[in-house]
DRENPATOR-327245 format. One record per residue: x, y, z of N, C-alpha, C, O in turn; residue number from 1. Coordinates in pm, 1 decimal, always signed. Example, Ala and Ser with C-alpha at 12.3 -4.5 7.8 and 13.67 -1.06 7.14 Angstrom:
BEGIN
       n.x       n.y       n.z      ca.x      ca.y      ca.z       c.x       c.y       c.z       o.x       o.y       o.z  resi
   +1319.0    -569.0    +780.0   +1230.0    -450.0    +780.0   +1320.0    -330.0    +780.0   +1423.6    -331.9    +846.5     1
   +1285.0    -225.0    +708.0   +1367.0    -106.0    +714.0   +1290.0      +3.0    +787.0   +1340.9    +113.8    +803.9     2
This chain:
BEGIN
       n.x       n.y       n.z      ca.x      ca.y      ca.z       c.x       c.y       c.z       o.x       o.y       o.z  resi
   +1448.7   -1026.1   -2733.6   +1563.4    -983.8   -2652.2   +1531.0   -1004.6   -2503.3   +1615.7   -1048.6   -2425.7     1
   +1407.6    -972.1   -2465.9   +1367.5    -989.7   -2325.9   +1368.0   -1137.9   -2289.8   +1409.6   -1175.8   -2180.3     2
   +1321.3   -1221.7   -2383.2   +1318.4   -1365.8   -2360.0   +1459.4   -1418.8   -2338.3   +1483.5   -1500.3   -2249.3     3
   +1552.2   -1371.4   -2421.0   +1691.2   -1416.2   -2411.9   +1750.6   -1376.6   -2276.8   +1819.3   -1456.0   -2212.5     4
   +1723.6   -1253.1   -2234.6   +1775.7   -1204.1   -2107.1   +1719.6   -1287.6   -1992.2   +1792.2   -1324.2   -1899.9     5
   +1590.1   -1317.2   -1998.6   +1526.4   -1398.2   -1894.6   +1587.0   -1537.3   -1889.2   +1606.0   -1594.0   -1781.6     6
   +1617.2   -1591.5   -2006.3   +1675.2   -1726.3   -2012.6   +1815.5   -1726.4   -1951.9   +1853.0   -1819.3   -1880.4     7
   +1892.7   -1621.4   -1981.0   +2028.7   -1610.3   -1925.6   +2022.0   -1600.8   -1773.6   +2101.3   -1662.9   -1702.9     8
   +1925.7   -1521.8   -1723.8   +1909.6   -1507.1   -1579.4   +1876.6   -1641.5   -1515.9   +1927.0   -1674.5   -1408.6     9
   +1791.5   -1719.0   -1583.2   +1750.9   -1849.8   -1532.8   +1871.2   -1942.9   -1525.1   +1888.8   -2015.6   -1427.3    10
   +1954.2   -1939.7   -1629.9   +2074.1   -2024.7   -1633.0   +2170.8   -1983.0   -1521.9   +2229.3   -2068.3   -1455.2    11
   +2187.4   -1852.3   -1502.3   +2278.8   -1803.4   -1398.8   +2232.1   -1847.2   -1261.2   +2312.7   -1892.4   -1179.9    12
   +2102.0   -1834.3   -1233.7   +2049.0   -1869.6   -1102.0   +2059.3   -2019.6   -1077.5   +2092.3   -2061.8    -966.7    13
   +2031.4   -2100.8   -1179.9   +2038.8   -2246.2   -1163.7   +2183.8   -2290.2   -1143.6   +2211.2   -2381.7   -1066.0    14
   +2276.5   -2224.6   -1213.9   +2418.3   -2257.5   -1198.5   +2464.9   -2221.2   -1058.0   +2542.6   -2294.3    -996.6    15
   +2416.5   -2107.1   -1007.3   +2452.4   -2063.5    -872.2   +2399.3   -2162.7    -769.1   +2467.1   -2192.9    -670.9    16
   +2277.4   -2213.6    -791.8   +2218.3   -2311.8    -700.2   +2301.2   -2439.1    -698.5   +2327.4   -2494.8    -591.8    17
   +2342.6   -2485.5    -815.2   +2423.2   -2607.7    -823.3   +2556.6   -2587.4    -751.9   +2602.3   -2675.8    -679.4    18
   +2618.5   -2472.4    -771.8   +2747.6   -2443.5    -709.1   +2733.5   -2440.5    -557.4   +2820.0   -2491.4    -486.1    19
   +2624.6   -2380.8    -507.2   +2604.6   -2373.7    -362.3   +2577.9   -2512.1    -304.7   +2620.6   -2541.8    -193.1    20
   +2507.5   -2597.3    -379.6   +2481.7   -2734.3    -333.9   +2612.4   -2811.7    -323.2   +2634.8   -2882.2    -224.8    21
   +2698.4   -2799.2    -423.2   +2828.2   -2868.0    -422.8   +2911.7   -2818.2    -304.8   +2979.5   -2896.6    -238.4    22
   +2906.1   -2688.0    -279.4   +2980.9   -2629.6    -167.6   +2931.2   -2687.1     -35.4   +3010.3   -2716.5     +54.2    23
   +2798.3   -2703.1     -24.0   +2739.8   -2758.9     +98.7   +2785.5   -2903.4    +117.5   +2819.6   -2943.5    +228.8    24
   +2786.3   -2981.6     +10.2   +2827.2   -3122.1     +19.4   +2972.3   -3132.4     +64.1   +3006.3   -3220.2    +143.4    25
   +3057.6   -3044.6     +14.6   +3199.0   -3045.0     +52.9   +3212.9   -3006.0    +200.2   +3298.1   -3059.4    +271.2    26
   +3129.4   -2913.3    +245.5   +3134.5   -2868.4    +384.8   +3087.7   -2980.3    +478.2   +3137.2   -2992.9    +590.2    27
   +2992.6   -3061.1    +431.8   +2941.9   -3172.2    +512.6   +3053.5   -3271.1    +542.8   +3064.0   -3320.8    +654.9    28
   +3136.1   -3299.8    +443.9   +3247.2   -3392.8    +463.4   +3364.6   -3317.8    +525.0   +3469.5   -3377.2    +550.1    29
């Protein structure tokens, strides 16, 4: 259960990073 929770957290953080990168690219243009 702890492993699953850690994996979900990892996915959430990586998704947030990707979203922020896309937002930055849009702001650049």
